[in-house]
Backbone as a printed PyTorch tensor [residue, N CA C, xyz], in Angstrom:
tensor([[[-196.8010,  120.8480, -132.8140],
         [-197.4850,  119.5300, -133.1850],
         [-197.3050,  119.2910, -134.5710]],

        [[-197.3600,  120.1100, -135.5290],
         [-197.4140,  119.7380, -137.0000],
         [-196.1550,  119.7870, -137.4490]],

        [[-195.2920,  120.3100, -136.4180],
         [-193.8390,  120.5210, -136.8530],
         [-192.9080,  119.0600, -136.2810]],

        [[-193.6340,  118.8260, -134.8650],
         [-193.0270,  117.4230, -134.3090],
         [-193.5740,  116.5430, -135.3970]],

        [[-195.0320,  116.1310, -135.4490],
         [-195.3730,  115.5120, -136.6950],
         [-194.3340,  115.6050, -138.0680]],

        [[-194.4380,  116.5510, -138.3880],
         [-193.5960,  116.1610, -139.4880],
         [-192.1580,  115.7810, -139.8590]],

        [[-191.6310,  116.0270, -138.2770],
         [-189.9090,  115.0220, -138.2140],
         [-189.8780,  113.8280, -138.0170]],

        [[-191.3720,  114.0560, -137.5370],
         [-191.4650,  111.8260, -136.9090],
         [-191.5180,  111.4910, -138.3200]],

        [[-192.4150,  111.4260, -139.4880],
         [-192.6500,  111.1850, -140.1830],
         [-191.6980,  110.7850, -141.4150]],

        [[-190.5580,  112.1610, -141.1920],
         [-189.7690,  112.3150, -142.1480],
         [-188.8440,  110.8930, -142.0720]],

        [[-188.4320,  110.9330, -140.5040],
         [-187.8070,  109.8870, -139.5490],
         [-187.8990,  108.1510, -140.5150]],

        [[-189.3920,  107.9170, -139.9530],
         [-190.3090,  106.8160, -140.4250],
         [-190.0550,  106.9440, -142.0880]],

        [[-190.2620,  107.7350, -142.7120],
         [-189.9710,  106.9470, -144.2050],
         [-188.3590,  107.0620, -144.1080]],

        [[-188.0670,  107.9230, -143.6500],
         [-186.1500,  107.3480, -144.0460],
         [-185.4840,  106.0610, -143.7420]],

        [[-186.3750,  105.5260, -142.4850],
         [-185.6920,  104.1250, -142.5670],
         [-186.5970,  103.2410, -142.8310]],

        [[-187.8870,  103.9970, -143.5850],
         [-188.1660,  102.2240, -144.7260],
         [-187.7320,  102.7500, -146.1640]],

        [[-187.5100,  103.9620, -147.0000],
         [-186.6960,  103.8810, -147.9380],
         [-186.1020,  105.1320, -148.1550]],

        [[-185.5260,  104.6650, -149.3500],
         [-184.6520,  106.1200, -150.1610],
         [-185.4230,  106.9590, -150.8580]],

        [[-185.6020,  107.9690, -150.4860],
         [-186.4980,  108.8260, -151.2290],
         [-185.5810,  110.1420, -152.1460]],

        [[-185.8250,  109.5670, -153.7380],
         [-185.1710,  110.8570, -154.5270],
         [-186.3400,  111.8640, -154.8000]],

        [[-186.3560,  113.1570, -155.2240],
         [-187.1860,  114.4610, -155.2170],
         [-186.5700,  114.4080, -156.4150]],

        [[-187.3050,  114.9710, -157.6650],
         [-187.3640,  115.9720, -158.7540],
         [-188.4770,  116.4540, -159.0870]],

        [[-187.7300,  117.5780, -159.6650],
         [-188.3350,  118.9390, -160.4420],
         [-188.8410,  119.5640, -158.7590]],

        [[-188.5570,  119.1680, -158.1540],
         [-188.7390,  120.1200, -156.6640],
         [-188.6620,  122.1200, -157.5080]],

        [[-188.1780,  122.6300, -157.7380],
         [-188.2630,  123.7400, -158.7470],
         [-189.3660,  124.3560, -158.9860]],

        [[-190.5770,  123.2760, -159.8440],
         [-191.4350,  123.2030, -160.8600],
         [-193.1360,  123.3280, -159.7530]],

        [[-192.9460,  123.2400, -158.2280],
         [-193.7530,  123.6050, -157.1650],
         [-193.9470,  124.4760, -157.4820]],

        [[-194.9580,  125.6630, -157.1170],
         [-195.2240,  127.5730, -157.2100],
         [-194.9930,  128.1750, -155.4690]],

        [[-194.1200,  128.4230, -155.8160],
         [-193.3090,  129.0500, -154.0550],
         [-194.5130,  129.7440, -153.5290]],

        [[-195.7390,  130.2150, -153.8020],
         [-196.7580,  130.6830, -153.3020],
         [-198.3720,  130.2510, -153.9840]],

        [[-199.3710,  131.0960, -154.0670],
         [-200.8720,  130.8580, -154.4170],
         [-201.2620,  129.4130, -154.5930]],

        [[-202.8760,  128.9280, -154.5650],
         [-203.1870,  127.8110, -154.2280],
         [-203.0180,  126.6350, -155.6140]],

        [[-202.3040,  125.9440, -155.9230],
         [-202.6930,  125.1910, -157.4300],
         [-203.1720,  123.6490, -157.3600]],

        [[-203.2630,  123.3110, -157.7080],
         [-203.9640,  121.4870, -157.3530],
         [-202.2130,  120.6470, -157.5280]],

        [[-202.0750,  119.8520, -156.8300],
         [-201.5620,  118.6570, -156.6510],
         [-202.3300,  116.9260, -157.2390]],

        [[-201.8400,  116.4500, -158.1110],
         [-202.7270,  115.4370, -158.8880],
         [-201.0580,  114.3540, -159.1930]],

        [[-201.6660,  112.9430, -158.2670],
         [-200.5550,  112.1030, -158.6140],
         [-201.4500,  110.9480, -158.6060]],

        [[-200.4860,  110.0770, -158.6860],
         [-201.1750,  108.6350, -159.4950],
         [-200.5120,  108.1410, -157.5300]],

        [[-201.5410,  106.9740, -157.3450],
         [-201.8240,  106.7330, -155.9630],
         [-201.0300,  104.4160, -156.2380]],

        [[-199.8330,  104.7820, -155.1310],
         [-199.9000,  103.2530, -155.9070],
         [-199.7170,  102.5440, -154.0910]],

        [[-199.9200,  103.4130, -153.0470],
         [-199.6680,  102.2810, -151.5940],
         [-200.6240,  103.5390, -150.7410]],

        [[-199.7670,  103.2170, -149.3590],
         [-200.0440,  103.8150, -148.0240],
         [-198.8770,  104.2070, -147.8800]],

        [[-197.9470,  104.0510, -148.7100],
         [-196.9860,  105.1090, -148.1630],
         [-197.2560,  106.9330, -148.6280]],

        [[-197.7630,  106.6570, -149.8050],
         [-197.7890,  108.2940, -150.8540],
         [-198.5510,  109.2700, -150.1170]],

        [[-199.1040,  109.4960, -149.1240],
         [-200.4210,  110.4410, -148.0520],
         [-198.7480,  111.1870, -147.4140]],

        [[-198.3010,  110.2120, -146.5780],
         [-197.3210,  110.5540, -145.7300],
         [-195.9730,  111.4600, -146.8690]],

        [[-195.2110,  110.8750, -147.9720],
         [-194.3870,  111.7970, -149.0020],
         [-195.0050,  112.6610, -149.1340]],

        [[-196.0420,  113.4050, -148.6080],
         [-196.6000,  114.8360, -149.3400],
         [-195.8420,  115.5710, -147.6770]],

        [[-195.7730,  115.0200, -146.9290],
         [-195.2170,  115.7680, -145.6850],
         [-193.9300,  115.4320, -145.1790]],

        [[-192.7270,  114.3970, -146.0840],
         [-191.6650,  114.3340, -146.4490],
         [-190.9250,  115.9970, -147.5770]],

        [[-191.2450,  116.2650, -148.3590],
         [-191.4120,  116.6620, -149.7760],
         [-191.1650,  117.9920, -149.7320]],

        [[-192.8400,  118.4920, -149.1520],
         [-193.2250,  119.8580, -149.1080],
         [-193.1650,  120.7840, -147.6420]],

        [[-192.7610,  121.2880, -147.2960],
         [-192.4520,  122.2600, -146.2780],
         [-193.5620,  122.9850, -145.6870]],

        [[-194.2420,  123.1370, -146.5830],
         [-196.1290,  123.6250, -145.8630],
         [-197.1030,  123.3980, -145.9490]],

        [[-198.0430,  124.3070, -144.6550],
         [-199.0760,  123.3200, -144.1610],
         [-200.0590,  123.7910, -144.7690]],

        [[-200.1910,  124.7200, -145.7000],
         [-201.8700,  125.2500, -146.6090],
         [-201.5830,  124.4060, -147.4550]],

        [[-201.7820,  122.9520, -147.1520],
         [-201.8460,  121.7910, -148.1500],
         [-203.5070,  121.0360, -147.3030]],

        [[-204.4170,  120.2430, -148.0420],
         [-205.2870,  119.6650, -147.6400],
         [-205.0080,  118.6590, -149.0460]],

        [[-205.8700,  116.9810, -147.9210],
         [-205.4120,  116.0230, -148.9390],
         [-207.2720,  115.0880, -148.9270]],

        [[-207.6070,  114.8670, -149.8330],
         [-209.2490,  113.9640, -149.5680],
         [-208.5180,  112.5900, -148.8260]],

        [[-209.1350,  112.4590, -148.3260],
         [-208.8430,  110.8860, -147.7010],
         [-210.0660,  109.8560, -147.7990]],

        [[-210.1740,  109.1200, -147.4850],
         [-211.2990,  107.9510, -147.9430],
         [-212.0480,  107.8890, -146.6680]],

        [[-213.0130,  107.9220, -146.3000],
         [-214.2680,  108.2590, -145.5240],
         [-213.8100,  106.8060, -144.3910]],

        [[-213.6930,  105.7810, -145.0890],
         [-213.7100,  104.2910, -143.9750],
         [-211.9840,  104.6980, -142.5410]],

        [[-211.4200,  105.5040, -143.3090],
         [-209.9560,  105.9570, -142.5620],
         [-210.4680,  106.8080, -140.8790]],

        [[-211.3860,  107.6000, -141.8590],
         [-212.0910,  108.3890, -140.0590],
         [-212.7750,  107.9490, -138.9680]],

        [[-212.7970,  105.8960, -139.3580],
         [-213.4290,  105.4300, -138.0990],
         [-212.1200,  104.8640, -137.5140]],

        [[-210.6990,  105.4490, -137.8890],
         [-210.2150,  104.7980, -136.7100],
         [-209.5900,  106.1730, -136.0930]],

        [[-209.1960,  106.1930, -134.5790],
         [-209.0840,  106.9890, -133.7250],
         [-207.7820,  107.7820, -134.1390]],

        [[-206.8980,  106.9680, -133.9390],
         [-205.3790,  108.0850, -134.2760],
         [-205.8160,  108.6720, -136.3080]],

        [[-206.3200,  108.0240, -136.5540],
         [-206.4120,  108.2920, -137.9970],
         [-206.8250,  110.0770, -137.9670]],

        [[-207.9300,  110.0480, -137.6240],
         [-208.8560,  111.1130, -137.3810],
         [-208.4310,  111.7890, -136.4310]],

        [[-207.3400,  111.7600, -135.4190],
         [-206.7380,  112.9330, -134.6700],
         [-205.5660,  113.0870, -135.6820]],

        [[-204.7020,  112.4890, -136.3220],
         [-204.1460,  112.8760, -137.6770],
         [-203.8830,  113.5790, -138.7190]],

        [[-205.7080,  113.5740, -138.5400],
         [-206.1830,  113.9970, -139.7100],
         [-206.3610,  115.9500, -139.2150]],

        [[-206.4320,  116.1150, -137.9550],
         [-206.1920,  117.5670, -137.3180],
         [-205.1810,  118.3280, -138.2830]],

        [[-204.2060,  117.4290, -137.4140],
         [-202.7890,  118.1870, -137.8230],
         [-202.3490,  118.1960, -139.2880]],

        [[-203.0510,  117.2810, -140.0110],
         [-202.5580,  117.3910, -141.0080],
         [-203.6460,  117.4830, -142.8470]],

        [[-204.8170,  117.6810, -142.0770],
         [-204.9350,  118.4630, -142.8250],
         [-205.8130,  117.6090, -143.9230]],

        [[-206.5980,  116.4980, -143.6340],
         [-207.3290,  115.9140, -144.2130],
         [-208.6980,  116.3290, -144.8480]],

        [[-209.3180,  115.7450, -145.0990],
         [-210.9580,  115.9270, -146.1160],
         [-211.2530,  114.6120, -145.3000]],

        [[-211.8940,  114.0770, -145.0560],
         [-212.7540,  112.6700, -145.1890],
         [-213.7990,  112.6210, -146.3150]],

        [[-213.5880,  111.9170, -147.3860],
         [-214.8430,  112.3270, -148.0660],
         [-215.0960,  110.7900, -148.7990]],

        [[-216.8220,  110.9120, -148.5290],
         [-217.4200,  109.4050, -149.4300],
         [-217.0470,  108.9710, -150.6370]],

        [[-216.5550,  107.8920, -151.4030],
         [-216.0100,  107.7100, -152.4250],
         [-217.0720,  106.9720, -153.3220]],

        [[-217.9300,  107.1350, -152.6970],
         [-218.9500,  105.6160, -153.2390],
         [-220.5810,  106.9650, -153.7400]],

        [[-220.3220,  107.8690, -153.2820],
         [-221.0310,  108.7280, -153.4980],
         [-221.7420,  110.0960, -153.3660]],

        [[-221.8890,  110.7020, -154.3470],
         [-221.7130,  112.1370, -154.3320],
         [-222.1760,  113.0220, -152.8260]],

        [[-220.3420,  113.5350, -152.2850],
         [-220.1960,  114.1510, -150.9260],
         [-219.9330,  115.6040, -151.1770]],

        [[-221.3160,  116.3490, -151.4170],
         [-221.6940,  117.8750, -151.5780],
         [-220.9290,  118.1560, -150.3630]],

        [[-221.2300,  117.9510, -149.3490],
         [-220.4120,  119.0310, -148.3790],
         [-218.3700,  118.5270, -148.2890]],

        [[-218.6220,  117.5630, -148.6900],
         [-216.5870,  117.3170, -148.7490],
         [-216.1550,  118.8370, -149.6030]],

        [[-217.1760,  117.9640, -151.3790],
         [-216.9250,  119.2420, -152.0440],
         [-216.9020,  120.6660, -151.9200]],

        [[-217.6420,  120.7650, -151.1030],
         [-217.8360,  122.4830, -150.7790],
         [-216.8450,  122.7390, -149.7840]],

        [[-216.6630,  122.0730, -148.9090],
         [-215.4270,  122.1510, -147.9000],
         [-214.1540,  122.0710, -148.6020]],

        [[-213.7250,  121.6150, -149.8130],
         [-212.6440,  121.7820, -151.1590],
         [-212.0040,  122.5930, -152.0030]],

        [[-213.7090,  123.4890, -152.1240],
         [-213.6990,  124.9280, -153.4090],
         [-213.5780,  125.4050, -151.9600]],

        [[-214.0470,  125.7790, -150.6740],
         [-213.3450,  126.8960, -149.6570],
         [-212.7020,  127.0830, -149.5160]],

        [[-211.6910,  125.9650, -149.3280],
         [-210.4180,  126.2480, -148.9640],
         [-209.3520,  126.4270, -150.0700]],

        [[-209.7920,  126.3000, -151.1220],
         [-208.8400,  126.5320, -152.6290],
         [-209.3250,  128.0460, -152.3880]],

        [[-210.7480,  128.1980, -152.7670],
         [-210.8060,  129.9280, -152.5640],
         [-210.2720,  130.8390, -151.4920]],

        [[-209.9250,  130.1520, -150.6000],
         [-208.7410,  131.1610, -149.5750],
         [-206.8920,  130.1600, -149.6990]],

        [[-207.2530,  129.6130, -150.5410],
         [-205.5950,  130.2350, -151.2140],
         [-204.7710,  128.1960, -150.5450]],

        [[-205.2910,  127.5260, -150.3530],
         [-204.8690,  126.0780, -150.0080],
         [-204.7630,  125.5760, -150.8880]],

        [[-203.4430,  124.7060, -151.1050],
         [-203.2030,  124.3160, -152.2560],
         [-204.0460,  122.3820, -151.6500]],

        [[-204.6090,  121.5930, -152.9700],
         [-205.0210,  120.5950, -152.7940],
         [-204.0480,  119.6860, -153.0940]],

        [[-203.9440,  118.4410, -152.7930],
         [-203.1740,  116.9640, -153.1370],
         [-204.1110,  116.2270, -153.3490]],

        [[-204.3570,  115.4770, -154.3900],
         [-205.1380,  114.3580, -155.2670],
         [-204.7720,  113.9400, -155.7000]],

        [[-205.4680,  112.0670, -155.5480],
         [-205.1680,  111.5010, -156.7580],
         [-206.3900,  111.3070, -157.2940]],

        [[-206.0630,  111.1110, -158.5010],
         [-207.7860,  111.4600, -159.1800],
         [-208.1410,  109.7450, -159.8940]],

        [[-206.4860,  108.8180, -159.9750],
         [-207.8040,  107.3710, -159.3450],
         [-208.7190,  107.3500, -158.0490]],

        [[-208.5300,  108.5620, -157.3030],
         [-209.5760,  107.9370, -156.4860],
         [-209.2570,  106.7580, -155.0370]],

        [[-208.6510,  106.0770, -155.3550],
         [-208.1950,  104.9060, -154.1520],
         [-206.5690,  104.1810, -155.0580]],

        [[-206.1920,  103.7580, -153.7260],
         [-204.8910,  102.3400, -154.2750],
         [-205.0200,  101.8610, -155.1850]],

        [[-203.8140,  102.0290, -156.0630],
         [-203.9110,  101.0120, -157.6880],
         [-203.3930,   99.5720, -156.5270]],

        [[-204.8180,   98.7030, -156.8060],
         [-203.9630,   97.2390, -156.8320],
         [-203.6470,   96.3600, -157.6070]],

        [[-203.2580,   97.2450, -158.6090],
         [-202.1970,   96.2290, -159.2830],
         [-200.9540,   96.7120, -159.8830]],

        [[-200.4490,   97.3370, -159.2740],
         [-199.1840,   98.1460, -159.2020],
         [-198.7680,   99.1600, -160.3990]],

        [[-199.3860,   99.9050, -160.8750],
         [-199.5850,  100.6720, -162.1020],
         [-200.8390,  101.2410, -162.1020]],

        [[-200.9340,  102.3770, -162.5660],
         [-201.9650,  103.3810, -162.9260],
         [-203.3130,  103.0450, -163.1320]],

        [[-204.4100,  103.4540, -162.4610],
         [-206.0940,  102.7620, -162.9310],
         [-206.4230,  104.1350, -163.7260]],

        [[-207.6800,  104.0160, -164.2390],
         [-208.1700,  104.9540, -164.7000],
         [-208.4320,  105.8640, -163.5870]],

        [[-207.8430,  107.3350, -164.0680],
         [-208.2920,  108.4140, -163.3350],
         [-210.3040,  109.0320, -163.5250]],

        [[-210.1090,  109.3560, -161.6250],
         [-211.6240,  110.1340, -162.1390],
         [-212.0570,  111.7290, -162.6760]],

        [[-212.8680,  112.1930, -162.7410],
         [-212.9040,  113.6500, -163.3410],
         [-212.8940,  114.5360, -161.8280]],

        [[-212.9330,  113.9820, -160.9570],
         [-213.1970,  115.1780, -159.6960],
         [-211.7420,  116.3250, -159.5760]],

        [[-210.9840,  115.9520, -160.0640],
         [-209.8160,  116.5940, -160.0810],
         [-209.7330,  117.8350, -161.7130]],

        [[-210.5640,  116.7410, -162.2100],
         [-210.4130,  118.7040, -163.4670],
         [-211.3180,  119.0200, -163.7250]],

        [[-213.0570,  118.8060, -162.3930],
         [-213.5110,  119.6150, -162.8260],
         [-213.1510,  120.7690, -161.7120]],

        [[-212.6430,  120.5640, -160.3530],
         [-212.3340,  121.4420, -159.4050],
         [-211.1490,  122.6760, -160.1480]],

        [[-210.2540,  121.4580, -160.8590],
         [-209.7280,  122.9320, -161.5860],
         [-209.8590,  123.6620, -163.1800]],

        [[-210.6800,  123.1360, -163.6700],
         [-211.3140,  124.0810, -164.3450],
         [-212.1240,  124.8920, -163.7600]],

        [[-212.9180,  124.4390, -162.9290],
         [-214.2720,  125.4500, -162.7460],
         [-213.2440,  126.4840, -161.6630]],

        [[-212.2280,  126.7070, -160.8460],
         [-211.4530,  127.5620, -160.2010],
         [-210.3770,  127.8520, -160.4870]],

        [[-209.7870,  127.5620, -162.0010],
         [-208.7210,  128.3920, -162.7140],
         [-207.1410,  128.0990, -162.1490]],

        [[-207.3700,  126.9310, -161.2190],
         [-206.2010,  126.6040, -160.4960],
         [-204.8190,  125.6960, -161.5930]],

        [[-203.5920,  126.1300, -161.5120],
         [-202.9040,  125.6030, -162.2100],
         [-202.5330,  124.1190, -161.5670]],

        [[-201.9810,  123.1320, -162.6030],
         [-201.8860,  121.4660, -161.8250],
         [-200.9040,  121.5730, -162.1020]],

        [[-200.1610,  120.7020, -160.9610],
         [-198.4340,  120.5350, -160.8620],
         [-198.8790,  118.6630, -160.8960]],

        [[-198.2110,  117.9460, -161.7620],
         [-198.9140,  116.5470, -161.3850],
         [-197.8480,  115.9760, -161.1590]],

        [[-197.6730,  115.2200, -160.5710],
         [-195.9800,  114.4510, -159.4340],
         [-196.6910,  113.1250, -159.8800]],

        [[-195.4030,  112.4030, -160.6720],
         [-195.8330,  110.7500, -160.0760],
         [-195.0190,  110.2060, -159.4380]],

        [[-194.9320,  108.9900, -158.6320],
         [-194.9060,  108.3310, -158.1890],
         [-194.6850,  107.2510, -158.0180]],

        [[-193.3020,  106.4110, -157.1440],
         [-192.5330,  105.4860, -158.3480],
         [-192.0610,  104.4970, -156.8750]],

        [[-192.4350,  103.1440, -156.6010],
         [-191.4410,  102.4610, -155.8520],
         [-192.2980,  102.4690, -153.8510]],

        [[-193.6130,  103.1640, -153.9510],
         [-194.4940,  102.4860, -152.9390],
         [-195.5350,  102.3250, -153.2710]],

        [[-195.2250,  101.2440, -154.2870],
         [-196.6080,   99.9410, -153.5690],
         [-196.0510,   98.9430, -152.3890]],

        [[-197.3830,   98.8880, -151.5900],
         [-197.4670,   98.4000, -150.5160],
         [-196.7460,   96.4730, -150.6960]],

        [[-196.9350,   96.2630, -151.6330],
         [-196.3060,   94.8700, -151.8250],
         [-194.4640,   94.9530, -151.9720]],

        [[-194.3780,   96.2550, -152.2490],
         [-192.5420,   96.5540, -152.3910],
         [-192.0770,   96.8860, -150.9530]],

        [[-193.0350,   98.1290, -149.8880],
         [-192.7680,   98.6220, -149.2260],
         [-192.8670,   97.3720, -148.1850]],

        [[-193.9080,   96.4980, -148.2710],
         [-193.1790,   95.3720, -146.7650],
         [-192.6920,   94.0720, -147.3690]],

        [[-192.4470,   94.3910, -148.6050],
         [-191.5820,   92.4830, -149.3550],
         [-190.1130,   93.8340, -148.3920]],

        [[-189.4620,   94.6080, -148.6250],
         [-188.3420,   95.0770, -148.0800],
         [-188.2240,   95.0570, -147.0080]],

        [[-188.9900,   96.0620, -145.9810],
         [-189.2030,   96.0510, -144.7860],
         [-189.3050,   93.9130, -144.0560]],

        [[-189.4820,   92.7250, -144.7620],
         [-189.0320,   92.1320, -144.1960],
         [-187.8750,   91.3800, -143.7680]],

        [[-186.8690,   92.2560, -145.2620],
         [-186.1390,   91.9160, -145.4990],
         [-185.3250,   92.8780, -144.7070]],

        [[-185.6060,   93.5060, -144.2480],
         [-184.8800,   94.9940, -143.0590],
         [-183.9350,   95.5030, -144.9300]],

        [[-184.6740,   95.6400, -145.5690],
         [-183.7880,   96.6200, -146.4610],
         [-184.9240,   98.3190, -147.0360]],

        [[-184.7480,   98.7730, -146.9950],
         [-184.9470,  100.0520, -148.1730],
         [-185.5450,  100.0670, -149.3920]],

        [[-186.0710,  100.3610, -149.3820],
         [-187.2940,  101.1400, -150.9090],
         [-186.3050,  101.7540, -151.5990]],

        [[-186.4920,  101.3360, -153.0290],
         [-185.9070,  102.6400, -153.0990],
         [-187.6070,  103.8160, -153.4200]],

        [[-187.8110,  104.8230, -153.9030],
         [-188.7310,  105.5600, -153.8870],
         [-188.2120,  107.1260, -154.4040]],

        [[-189.8210,  107.4010, -155.7160],
         [-189.2830,  108.3620, -156.5980],
         [-190.3530,  109.2150, -156.3200]],

        [[-190.1220,  110.7030, -156.4400],
         [-191.1780,  111.4270, -156.6080],
         [-191.1860,  112.6750, -157.3800]],

        [[-191.7670,  112.4990, -158.4430],
         [-191.0240,  113.5160, -159.8270],
         [-192.2060,  114.9690, -159.9240]],

        [[-191.6520,  115.6780, -159.7090],
         [-192.8640,  116.8320, -159.8650],
         [-192.6660,  117.3080, -161.8870]],

        [[-193.2640,  117.9830, -162.4450],
         [-193.7450,  118.2790, -163.4680],
         [-193.6910,  119.8320, -163.5760]],

        [[-193.8940,  120.3830, -164.6010],
         [-194.3870,  121.2120, -164.6460],
         [-196.1370,  121.5950, -164.6280]],

        [[-195.9280,  122.7780, -164.0830],
         [-197.6250,  122.8540, -163.7080],
         [-198.4250,  123.5610, -165.7640]],

        [[-199.4960,  123.0510, -165.6090],
         [-200.4140,  123.2230, -166.8470],
         [-201.5020,  123.9730, -165.7980]],

        [[-202.2180,  124.3900, -166.8110],
         [-203.7270,  124.7310, -166.8660],
         [-204.8610,  124.4820, -167.9320]],

        [[-205.6910,  124.1320, -167.5760],
         [-207.1400,  123.6960, -167.9450],
         [-208.1790,  124.7320, -168.1400]],

        [[-208.3820,  124.4850, -169.2340],
         [-209.4080,  125.5290, -170.0280],
         [-210.5810,  126.1680, -169.1890]],

        [[-211.7040,  126.8690, -169.0270],
         [-212.8390,  126.6650, -168.2880],
         [-213.6620,  124.9800, -169.0890]],

        [[-214.7050,  124.9370, -168.5230],
         [-215.5660,  124.4280, -168.6780],
         [-216.7780,  124.5590, -169.5360]],

        [[-217.2180,  124.0260, -170.5670],
         [-218.4430,  124.8510, -171.4980],
         [-219.3790,  123.6370, -171.0640]],

        [[-220.4520,  124.7810, -171.3360],
         [-221.5820,  123.6800, -171.1550],
         [-222.0950,  123.0850, -172.3520]],

        [[-221.5040,  122.7590, -172.9350],
         [-221.3670,  121.7700, -174.5060],
         [-220.9220,  120.5490, -174.2860]],

        [[-220.9460,  119.7590, -174.5790],
         [-220.0050,  118.1980, -174.2680],
         [-219.4360,  118.2650, -173.0360]],

        [[-220.0380,  118.1890, -171.6210],
         [-219.4010,  118.4790, -170.7780],
         [-218.6800,  117.8630, -169.9940]],

        [[-219.5240,  116.2640, -170.0010],
         [-219.1010,  115.0100, -169.8110],
         [-217.3560,  113.9920, -170.5640]],

        [[-217.8300,  114.9790, -171.9980],
         [-217.0160,  114.5900, -172.6480],
         [-215.4450,  115.5410, -172.8470]],

        [[-216.0150,  116.5580, -172.1920],
         [-214.2310,  117.4090, -171.5900],
         [-213.6430,  117.2120, -170.6440]],

        [[-214.7830,  116.7610, -169.6570],
         [-213.7100,  116.1720, -168.0810],
         [-213.0180,  115.2930, -168.6420]],

        [[-213.5490,  114.1190, -169.6070],
         [-213.0300,  112.8390, -169.7610],
         [-211.5520,  113.7730, -170.7320]],

        [[-211.1740,  114.3180, -171.2620],
         [-210.6030,  114.8600, -172.4090],
         [-209.7560,  115.7690, -171.6410]],

        [[-210.4940,  116.0640, -169.9870],
         [-209.0860,  117.2120, -168.7100],
         [-208.4680,  115.8120, -168.1400]],

        [[-209.2520,  114.7590, -167.6370],
         [-208.8640,  113.7980, -166.7700],
         [-207.4700,  112.9660, -167.7360]],

        [[-207.7290,  112.6940, -168.6360],
         [-206.7690,  111.8090, -169.4180],
         [-205.9080,  113.0900, -169.6050]],

        [[-205.2630,  114.0350, -169.7430],
         [-204.2610,  114.7810, -169.9310],
         [-203.9730,  115.3450, -168.6340]],

        [[-204.9500,  114.9640, -167.4430],
         [-203.6470,  115.1710, -166.4240],
         [-202.8230,  113.4340, -165.8170]],

        [[-203.6120,  112.6020, -166.3870],
         [-203.3420,  111.5050, -166.2540],
         [-202.2670,  110.8490, -166.9850]],

        [[-202.1860,  111.7620, -167.8940],
         [-200.5110,  111.7730, -168.8890],
         [-200.1180,  112.4000, -168.4190]],

        [[-199.8640,  113.6730, -168.5590],
         [-198.9250,  114.1160, -167.7660],
         [-197.9700,  113.7180, -166.3380]],

        [[-199.1490,  112.9880, -165.7080],
         [-198.5540,  112.0590, -165.0100],
         [-197.3640,  111.3110, -165.1920]],

        [[-198.1320,  110.0690, -165.6740],
         [-197.5890,  108.5380, -166.6760],
         [-196.2670,  109.0300, -167.2870]],

        [[-196.1070,  110.7840, -167.7280],
         [-194.8250,  110.9210, -168.4360],
         [-193.5550,  110.5570, -167.7200]],

        [[-193.9590,  111.2420, -166.1590],
         [-193.2290,  110.9670, -165.3990],
         [-192.9490,  110.2060, -164.2550]],

        [[-193.2180,  108.6810, -164.5250],
         [-192.7640,  107.4760, -163.8080],
         [-192.0270,  107.2010, -165.2780]],

        [[-191.5760,  105.5060, -164.1610],
         [-191.2890,  104.3810, -165.3340],
         [-192.7300,  103.8350, -166.0180]],

        [[-192.1430,  103.1970, -167.2980],
         [-192.5780,  102.8620, -167.7500],
         [-193.9770,  101.5280, -166.9970]],

        [[-193.4630,  100.4520, -165.9990],
         [-193.7730,   99.6420, -165.6180],
         [-195.0510,  100.3040, -165.1910]],

        [[-195.2440,  101.6570, -164.0350],
         [-196.6120,  102.0230, -163.6970],
         [-197.5350,  102.7660, -164.3230]],

        [[-197.3190,  102.7870, -165.7720],
         [-198.1870,  103.5350, -166.5610],
         [-199.6450,  102.8110, -167.1180]],

        [[-199.5280,  101.8080, -166.2410],
         [-200.8590,  101.0040, -166.2230],
         [-201.6210,  101.0790, -167.6630]],

        [[-202.7400,  101.8740, -167.1910],
         [-204.1800,  101.9090, -168.1010],
         [-203.7350,  103.3070, -169.3740]],

        [[-202.4410,  103.2450, -169.0710],
         [-202.3100,  104.7670, -169.3080],
         [-200.8190,  104.7700, -170.6120]],

        [[-200.7200,  103.3080, -170.3320],
         [-199.1740,  103.6060, -171.3860],
         [-199.0350,  103.3690, -172.9140]],

        [[-200.4420,  102.9950, -173.2030],
         [-200.3340,  103.3150, -174.7970],
         [-200.9920,  104.3480, -175.2770]],

        [[-201.2590,  105.4610, -174.2690],
         [-202.7470,  107.0350, -174.6670],
         [-202.1780,  107.2830, -175.8070]],

        [[-202.8460,  107.8960, -176.5620],
         [-201.6940,  109.1180, -177.4790],
         [-201.3700,  110.4290, -176.9100]],

        [[-202.1380,  110.8090, -176.3560],
         [-201.4370,  111.6680, -175.7680],
         [-200.2940,  111.5200, -174.5380]],

        [[-200.2630,  110.1770, -174.0170],
         [-199.0060,  110.3650, -173.8390],
         [-197.7870,  109.8020, -174.2700]],

        [[-197.8280,  109.0060, -175.6490],
         [-196.9400,  109.5590, -176.3400],
         [-196.1350,  110.8060, -177.2670]],

        [[-197.3400,  111.1930, -176.9660],
         [-197.1160,  113.2240, -177.6510],
         [-196.0170,  113.9610, -176.3200]],

        [[-196.6490,  113.3480, -175.0830],
         [-195.6310,  114.0740, -173.9730],
         [-194.2030,  113.5200, -174.2090]],

        [[-194.2450,  112.0190, -173.8620],
         [-192.7130,  111.8390, -173.9120],
         [-192.1750,  112.0420, -175.5290]],

        [[-192.6260,  112.0290, -176.7570],
         [-191.6270,  112.8080, -177.5150],
         [-191.1920,  114.1170, -177.6070]],

        [[-192.5130,  115.1630, -177.6500],
         [-191.8590,  116.0950, -176.7550],
         [-191.0900,  116.2940, -175.6830]],

        [[-190.9700,  115.7430, -174.6000],
         [-189.7140,  115.6900, -173.7340],
         [-188.4480,  115.2130, -174.0610]]])
């Protein structure tokens, strides 16, 4: 069933978009890691199954989608973890930690929701906490061209959208210290988001466009 779903998703995406994939060599061939990506539109989640051939990945999805029967059914095969975005969801957090300890790969958007402005919004510290706590490497992936208004606008004109998936090199975060924990998590989150921002065109960088760390990364590149 999973292979059939992947085939269907790929055919559907090919109908609506021309997808360019860069940096595929930066994805580890084995072992658990975290894929951190920006989140522009509804197409983003399906691009995971378009670009990666592994099934040992799982994706946190907003709890509101669990009420839709077809998405609840798809979630069984596509490894969705439904999570409450507005309250501390300890059950979902324990599930994600358990899956990663078993060697599964987490795919997550630190922003926590789709951007409504067509560019990056501020990231939340959950990804930083998991990466530092479990000592897992992070692969930043930048998405461009997947904003809903562009995808649906082109569909109305019977045009395919141009979509970019750009994977950066893996990096790791130091373990969390007990002192100044919140400040450290903010620093770690900015590091993740700036590494994502460095992989996408300038117009998508949003609140991180002028961040000093992004300027360092761009200068080094």
